[in-house]
C-alpha positions in Angstrom: 0.1 -0.1 -0.1 1.0 3.6 -0.5 -0.4 6.6 1.5 0.6 10.5 1.1 0.6 12.8 3.9 -0.8 15.2 1.5 -2.8 16.1 -1.6 -1.1 17.0 -4.7 -0.8 16.8 -8.5 2.0 14.6 -9.2 3.3 11.6 -11.4 3.5 7.7 -10.7 5.8 5.3 -12.8 8.1 2.7 -13.1 11.7 2.2 -14.5 13.1 -0.7 -15.9 14.6 -2.2 -19.2 12.1 -5.4 -18.8 8.4 -6.0 -19.1 6.4 -4.5 -16.3 2.6 -3.3 -15.4 1.6 -1.2 -12.6 -1.7 -1.3 -11.2 -3.5 1.5 -8.6 -6.2 -0.3 -6.7 -6.8 -2.9 -9.3 -6.8 -0.4 -12.3 -3.7 -0.7 -14.9 -1.8 2.2 -14.9 0.9 1.5 -17.0 1.2 -1.4 -19.6 4.8 -2.2 -20.3 4.5 -5.8 -21.2 6.5 -7.1 -23.8 9.2 -6.3 -26.0 7.4 -3.7 -28.2 6.4 -1.7 -25.1 8.1 0.5 -22.7 7.7 0.2 -19.1 9.9 2.8 -18.0 7.5 5.8 -18.1 5.6 8.5 -15.3 2.1 9.3 -15.9 -0.1 12.1 -14.4 -1.5 10.9 -10.9 -3.3 12.9 -8.1 -2.3 11.8 -4.6 -5.0 12.4 -2.0 -4.3 13.2 1.5 -4.6 10.3 4.0 -5.9 7.9 1.5 -4.3 4.5 1.0 -3.4 2.7 -2.3 -3.5 -0.6 -3.2 -0.3 -0.8 -5.6 0.7 -4.2 -7.3 3.7 -4.5 -9.8 4.2 -7.1 -12.1 7.5 -7.8 -13.5 9.3 -10.4 -16.1 12.9 -10.6 -16.7 13.2 -10.6 -20.4 17.0 -10.6 -20.0 17.3 -7.1 -21.2 18.7 -6.0 -17.4 17.2 -7.1 -14.1 15.8 -3.8 -12.2 12.6 -2.8 -10.8 12.1 0.9 -9.7 8.5 2.2 -8.7 8.2 5.8 -7.8 6.4 8.9 -7.9 7.3 12.8 -7.9 5.5 15.9 -7.9 5.0 16.7 -11.2 6.7 17.7 -14.4 9.0 20.7 -13.5 8.8 23.5 -16.4 11.9 25.9 -17.0 10.5 28.8 -16.2 12.1 29.0 -12.8 15.6 28.5 -14.0 15.1 31.1 -16.7 14.3 33.5 -13.9 17.0 32.7 -11.9 19.4 33.0 -15.1 18.2 36.3 -15.8 19.0 37.7 -12.4 22.5 35.9 -12.2 26.1 36.9 -13.3 26.7 33.7 -14.2 24.9 30.8 -15.0 26.2 27.2 -14.2 24.1 24.6 -15.9 25.1 20.8 -14.8 23.7 18.3 -17.8 24.4 14.9 -18.6 23.6 11.0 -18.0 21.9 9.1 -15.1 21.3 5.7 -13.9 18.5 5.6 -16.5 20.7 6.4 -19.6 24.0 5.2 -18.8 25.0 1.7 -17.3 24.7 -2.0 -17.9 22.0 -2.7 -20.5 21.8 1.1 -21.3 23.5 1.1 -24.7 21.8 4.4 -26.8 21.7 4.9 -30.4 22.5 8.7 -30.4 25.3 10.9 -28.7 23.0 13.7 -28.2 22.3 14.7 -24.4 19.3 12.4 -23.0 16.0 14.1 -23.0 15.3 17.9 -23.6 18.4 18.6 -21.9 20.1 20.5 -24.9 16.4 22.6 -25.5 17.0 23.6 -21.7 20.6 24.6 -22.1 19.5 27.0 -25.1 16.7 28.6 -23.2 19.3 29.8 -20.2 21.6 30.7 -23.2 19.4 32.8 -24.9 18.9 35.0 -21.7 22.0 36.7 -22.3 23.6 35.4 -18.8 27.2 34.4 -19.6 26.8 30.3 -19.2 29.3 27.9 -17.7 28.5 24.1 -18.7 29.5 21.0 -16.6 28.9 17.7 -18.2 28.4 14.5 -15.8 28.6 11.9 -18.6 29.7 8.2 -18.9 30.4 8.5 -22.2 31.3 11.2 -24.9 28.3 13.6 -26.0 27.9 14.8 -29.6 28.0 18.6 -28.2 28.8 20.8 -31.6 25.8 23.2 -30.8 27.4 23.2 -27.0 31.2 24.0 -28.4 30.0 26.8 -30.8 28.1 28.7 -28.2 29.1 28.0 -24.8 32.7 29.3 -23.6 33.7 26.9 -20.8 32.8 23.3 -20.7 33.7 21.1 -17.8 33.6 17.4 -18.5 33.1 16.2 -14.8 32.2 12.6 -15.4 31.0 10.2 -13.0 33.3 11.9 -10.3 32.4 9.9 -6.9 31.4 11.3 -3.6 34.0 14.3 -3.5 33.1 15.2 -7.0 30.8 17.9 -5.9 33.5 19.7 -4.2 36.1 19.1 -7.0 33.9 20.5 -9.5 33.5 23.8 -7.6 37.0 24.1 -6.9 37.9 24.0 -10.4 34.8 26.2 -11.4 35.8 28.9 -9.0 39.8 28.6 -10.1 40.8 27.2 -6.7 42.4 24.5 -8.9 43.5 24.5 -12.5 42.3 21.5 -14.6 44.7 19.1 -15.9 42.6 16.3 -17.2 43.1 15.4 -20.7 40.5 12.8 -22.9 41.3 9.4 -23.1 38.8 8.8 -25.9 37.5 10.5 -29.0 34.3 12.8 -29.0 32.6 12.2 -32.4 30.6 15.1 -33.7 27.6 12.8 -34.8 27.4 9.0 -34.1 27.5 8.9 -38.0 31.0 9.1 -37.3 31.4 6.2 -35.4 34.0 4.1 -35.3 36.0 7.0 -34.4 39.3 5.6 -32.5 42.4 8.3 -32.8 44.3 5.2 -33.6 42.2 4.3 -36.6 44.2 2.9 -39.8 44.8 4.9 -42.7 42.0 5.0 -45.3 41.1 6.9 -48.6 38.3 9.3 -46.9 38.6 12.8 -45.4 35.5 14.2 -45.2 31.8 13.4 -44.8 28.5 15.2 -46.6 27.8 17.2 -43.8 31.1 17.5 -41.9 34.6 16.9 -41.5 35.7 13.6 -40.8 37.8 14.4 -37.6 36.3 14.2 -33.9 35.2 17.3 -32.3 37.5 16.6 -29.5 40.8 14.5 -30.3 42.2 11.7 -28.2 44.4 13.4 -25.6 42.6 16.7 -25.7 42.3 19.0 -22.5 42.8 22.8 -21.6 44.0 24.5 -18.9 43.7 28.1 -17.2 47.4 28.5 -18.2 49.7 27.9 -21.1 52.6 25.8 -21.8 55.5 25.8 -24.5 57.0 22.2 -25.0 60.5 22.2 -26.9 62.4 19.0 -27.8 65.9 19.2 -26.6 67.3 15.8 -27.4 65.8 12.6 -29.0 67.4 9.0 -30.1 67.5 5.1 -29.8 69.6 3.3 -27.7 69.5 -0.3 -26.5 66.2 -0.7 -28.0 64.4 2.1 -26.5 63.3 5.4 -27.8 64.1 8.4 -25.8 62.8 11.8 -26.2 63.8 14.7 -23.6 61.9 17.7 -23.6 61.4 21.3 -21.8 57.8 22.0 -20.5 57.6 25.6 -19.5 54.4 27.4 -17.8 54.0 30.6 -20.2 50.7 31.9 -18.9 49.8 33.2 -15.6 48.5 30.6 -13.4 50.1 27.5 -11.7 49.2 24.4 -13.7 49.9 20.7 -14.8 50.6 19.8 -18.4 50.4 16.1 -20.1 53.2 15.6 -22.8 52.5 12.8 -25.2 54.7 11.2 -27.5 53.3 9.2 -30.5 54.5 7.1 -33.4 53.6 6.4 -37.0 54.8 3.2 -38.3 55.4 2.2 -41.9 52.3 0.8 -43.6 53.7 -2.6 -44.5 52.0 -6.1 -44.9 50.6 -6.2 -41.4 48.9 -2.8 -41.5 48.9 0.1 -38.6 47.2 2.6 -37.2 48.4 6.2 -38.4 49.3 7.4 -35.1 49.9 5.8 -31.8 50.3 6.5 -28.2 53.8 5.4 -27.5 54.6 6.9 -24.0 53.3 10.0 -21.8 54.6 12.2 -18.9 52.9 14.3 -16.7 54.6 17.5 -15.3 54.4 18.5 -11.7 52.6 21.4 -10.8 54.8 24.7 -12.7 54.6 28.3 -11.4 54.0 30.8 -14.5 57.7 30.7 -15.9 58.8 27.8 -14.6 60.4 24.9 -16.6 60.6 21.4 -16.0 62.7 18.6 -18.1 60.9 15.5 -18.5 62.1 12.3 -20.5 59.7 10.1 -22.4 60.5 6.5 -23.2 59.3 4.2 -25.5 60.9 0.5 -26.4 61.1 -0.2 -29.8 59.6 -3.6 -29.4 56.3 -2.0 -28.2 55.8 -0.8 -31.9 55.8 -4.1 -33.4 52.9 -5.8 -35.1 51.3 -9.3 -34.7 51.5 -11.5 -37.7 48.5 -14.0 -37.2 48.4 -15.2 -40.8 52.3 -15.5 -41.8 52.8 -12.8 -44.2 56.0 -12.5 -42.8 56.3 -14.7 -40.0 53.7 -16.7 -38.5 52.9 -16.2 -34.6 55.4 -13.6 -34.4 55.5 -9.8 -33.2 57.4 -7.7 -35.9 58.8 -4.5 -36.2 58.5 -4.1 -40.4 60.8 -2.7 -42.4 60.3 1.2 -43.0 60.5 4.4 -41.5 59.0 4.9 -38.0 58.1 8.8 -37.2 57.7 10.2 -33.7 55.5 13.4 -32.8 55.3 15.0 -29.5 52.4 17.0 -28.2 49.2 17.6 -26.0 46.6 15.5 -28.1 46.8 13.2 -31.2 45.9 16.1 -33.3 48.2 18.7 -31.6 51.8 17.5 -32.0 55.0 18.8 -33.7 55.6 16.3 -36.8 58.9 14.3 -37.5 60.5 14.9 -34.3 62.7 11.8 -34.7 62.8 8.9 -37.5 63.9 5.7 -37.3 64.7 3.6 -40.0 64.8 -0.2 -40.0 66.1 -2.0 -43.5 64.6 -5.3 -42.4 61.8 -7.1 -40.7 62.7 -7.7 -37.5 61.1 -10.2 -35.0 60.7 -9.3 -31.6 58.9 -12.1 -30.2 58.3 -15.5 -31.3 55.0 -17.2 -30.3 52.7 -20.2 -31.2 48.9 -20.0 -32.2 46.3 -21.4 -29.7 42.6 -20.6 -30.0 42.8 -19.6 -33.5 39.3 -18.8 -35.1 38.3 -21.5 -37.5 35.2 -20.3 -39.2 35.8 -16.7 -39.8 35.7 -16.3 -43.5 37.1 -13.0 -43.9 38.0 -9.6 -42.3 37.9 -6.1 -43.5 41.2 -3.9 -44.0 41.7 -0.1 -43.7 40.9 0.7 -47.1 37.4 -1.2 -47.0 38.6 -4.3 -48.8 38.6 -7.8 -47.3 41.0 -10.5 -47.1 40.2 -13.9 -47.1 40.9 -16.1 -43.7 42.1 -19.5 -43.9 39.6 -21.9 -42.8 40.0 -25.2 -40.5 38.3 -27.6 -38.9 36.1 -26.4 -35.8 36.9 -28.3 -32.4 34.3 -30.3 -30.7 32.8 -27.7 -28.5 31.2 -30.1 -26.2 34.6 -32.3 -25.3 35.0 -32.5 -22.0 37.3 -34.6 -20.0 34.5 -35.1 -17.1 31.4 -37.1 -17.4 28.8 -34.7 -19.0 25.9 -33.8 -17.1 22.2 -34.7 -18.0 20.6 -31.9 -20.2 19.4 -28.9 -18.1 21.1 -29.5 -15.3 24.2 -27.9 -16.3 23.2 -24.5 -15.4 22.2 -22.3 -12.5 23.6 -24.7 -9.8 24.7 -23.3 -6.4 27.8 -24.8 -5.0 27.4 -26.4 -1.3 29.4 -24.4 1.3 32.1 -26.6 2.5 33.9 -26.9 6.0 36.8 -29.0 7.3 36.1 -32.4 7.6 36.3 -33.9 11.3 39.7 -33.7 12.9 41.0 -31.9 9.7 42.1 -28.6 11.8 44.3 -31.1 14.0 45.5 -33.8 11.1 45.7 -33.1 7.4 45.8 -36.6 6.9 48.5 -36.8 4.4 47.2 -34.1 2.4 49.5 -31.6 0.8 48.7 -28.1 2.0 48.5 -24.9 -0.1 50.3 -22.8 2.8 53.5 -25.2 1.3 53.0 -23.7 -2.2 52.8 -20.1 -0.8 56.3 -20.6 1.3 58.0 -22.4 -1.4 58.1 -25.8 0.1 56.2 -27.5 -2.6 55.4 -26.7 -6.2 52.2 -25.9 -7.6 52.3 -28.8 -9.7 52.7 -31.2 -7.3 50.0 -29.6 -5.0 47.4 -29.9 -8.2 48.6 -33.5 -8.5 46.9 -35.0 -5.6 43.7 -33.3 -6.5 40.8 -35.4 -7.4 38.1 -34.8 -10.5 35.6 -33.8 -7.8 38.2 -31.4 -6.0 39.0 -29.6 -9.1 35.2 -29.4 -10.0 34.6 -27.6 -6.2 38.1 -25.6 -7.1 36.9 -24.2 -10.4 32.7 -24.1 -9.6 32.6 -21.0 -7.6 31.5 -20.3 -4.0 28.2 -18.9 -2.4 28.3 -15.8 -1.1 29.6 -15.0 2.5 29.8 -11.9 4.6 29.1 -9.0 2.5 30.3 -10.9 -0.8 27.8 -10.4 -3.7 29.5 -11.8 -6.8 30.3 -15.1 -5.4 33.7 -16.6 -4.6 35.9 -19.2 -5.6 38.7 -21.9 -4.1 37.5 -23.3 -0.7 39.0 -26.8 -0.5 39.5 -26.5 3.2 41.0 -29.8 3.6 43.8 -28.6 1.5 44.2 -25.5 3.0 42.8 -23.6 0.1 40.6 -20.6 1.4 37.2 -19.3 0.4 38.1 -16.3 -1.6 35.0 -14.0 -1.6 34.4 -11.2 -4.1 32.6 -7.8 -4.6 31.7 -5.7 -7.4 32.6 -2.3 -8.5 33.3 -0.3 -10.7 33.5 3.2 -9.1 34.1 1.6 -5.6 33.7 -1.4 -3.2 30.0 -2.1 -4.0 28.3 -3.6 -1.1 24.4 -4.5 -0.8 22.9 -1.7 1.2 20.9 -4.2 3.5 24.6 -5.2 4.8 24.6 -1.8 6.3 28.3 -1.6 5.4 29.4 2.2 3.8 32.2 2.2 1.5 34.0 5.3 -0.4 32.6 6.1 -4.0 35.3 6.6 -6.0 35.6 8.7 -9.5 35.0 6.1 -12.3 37.5 4.5 -14.6 37.3 6.7 -17.5 37.5 9.8 -15.2 40.4 8.3 -13.5 42.4 7.7 -16.5 41.9 11.2 -17.8 44.2 12.2 -15.0 47.0 10.3 -16.7 48.6 10.1 -13.6 49.3 6.5 -12.8 50.9 7.1 -9.5 47.5 8.9 -8.4 45.8 5.7 -9.6 48.0 3.4 -7.8 46.9 5.4 -4.4 43.2 4.6 -5.0 43.9 1.0 -5.7 46.0 0.9 -2.6 42.8 2.6 -0.7 40.6 0.6 -2.2 42.5 -2.5 -1.3 42.3 -1.6 2.2 38.6 -1.7 2.0 38.4 -4.5 0.3 40.6 -6.4 3.4 38.8 -4.8 5.9 35.6 -6.4 4.8 37.1 -9.8 4.5 36.9 -9.8 1.1 39.9 -10.8 -1.3 38.8 -9.8 -4.8 37.4 -6.2 -5.6 35.9 -6.6 -9.4 37.4 -3.2 -10.9 38.1 -1.7 -13.1 37.2 -3.4 -16.3 39.7 -4.3 -18.7 37.5 -3.8 -21.8 38.3 -0.8 -24.1 35.9 1.3 -25.7 34.9 -0.1 -28.9 32.0 2.1 -29.1 30.9 5.1 -27.6 27.2 4.2 -27.6 28.0 1.8 -25.1 26.2 1.9 -21.8 29.3 0.9 -19.6 32.1 2.9 -21.1 32.6 5.0 -17.8 33.8 1.6 -16.4 36.7 1.2 -18.8 40.0 3.3 -18.9 39.9 4.2 -22.5 39.5 3.6 -26.1 
């Protein structure tokens, strides 16, 4: 039941990507049942003071993402009040972006525009004539061409954690000079996708409607001050490229700069992107007029390409012969060309490997010029082959492992079973330890463990008779995520993409250390963060969980 302490005209509704129906006093109010209907909607509703309403929600998991939210509000707000405030102010700070309804797991989009009517709202505030500063709280790139043309100051705040509001205010008021740089390209339109900085050279240079370059390139970032970067020495020694540069704060405010080294490899048989990030360094905070000398290093082997088909040498990493060019700057677009060149007159194998898990049925793949190359075909292995006896059909999935404890007396006598602690202490090899395990032991070891304590993503291990602990895990990505029913509060860190935009590995390591202490404090062993995916497509709802493209 639901009861309001006062009467008001509001709205009532649901939020779910799956099928839902909402009934109030037996009357169907929202019908979002089936793949062709939308359950996430709000409808007008009059709340009578003191009246009890019978609420019934029907839900079906359509495998679109389990989430059920029922809620109400006090009606749809108009922008009139915001416009009045803007007219009365010296400066309008407008915060727009994503929410849990538009960014997250199972929340991929079809457009890069700001969700809903946010751009209309921004335009209305802009038309008041009051100067506007825009703060973008988004988990993915936004196609903000109008914003770029009309708004003089845009701050990409991202999903910035529990101290994000304070950090944003410090930047807006000039107490802190921003020094972040993008780790993903910002397309002008969804039609530009894919729009990676490391795309391979192709014939096109322009769309009918616009230039093919992104609105904001990979590595882009502004500051309240200005910097000059002067290379003073570069060369190759013992298989490493070295670039030494002087960075000078030529502006009026203290600040930090990110210096980026890119390389362009020869377009040989294996194909390479036009430009690839090879190294970067972030300066300390430089006072106006202060200079810092930095050294960028790039192992030449890091520029090698993998030859999977044997065009030069199968299953090998190869530096192809030709000219390698190097560029230094503050983004992939803003660089000084031909800083250094390296000439290879013969192909060089940097690492020889062997092929495993090779695709067997992929017939062809696209090359950078739009053509396709034919791939070799081979016999597909039996995907149902198994060293263990197969389970009966229908019983393979959804089995919850049993909670296991030590057998009687195992705390006092190991009964000749080799203990895992001996492996950790170097008294026993891992192969010797594993050789004693039965098939059932191996199944238990790999099969997962039920949640215990505050864990919420299950565990693994737990062979108590052999001294293997039950390793519990918990979810991320922007902090140790523990269910509210546990009553445990943890730190909400900035999301992975925003952390990567600092270009500050030492800082990220400190955050990892602090997170690890929280993990240990809660008797957990594994924290599922950050995700190791890359930004394949800016429309992905979970990009904020990943560092970069």
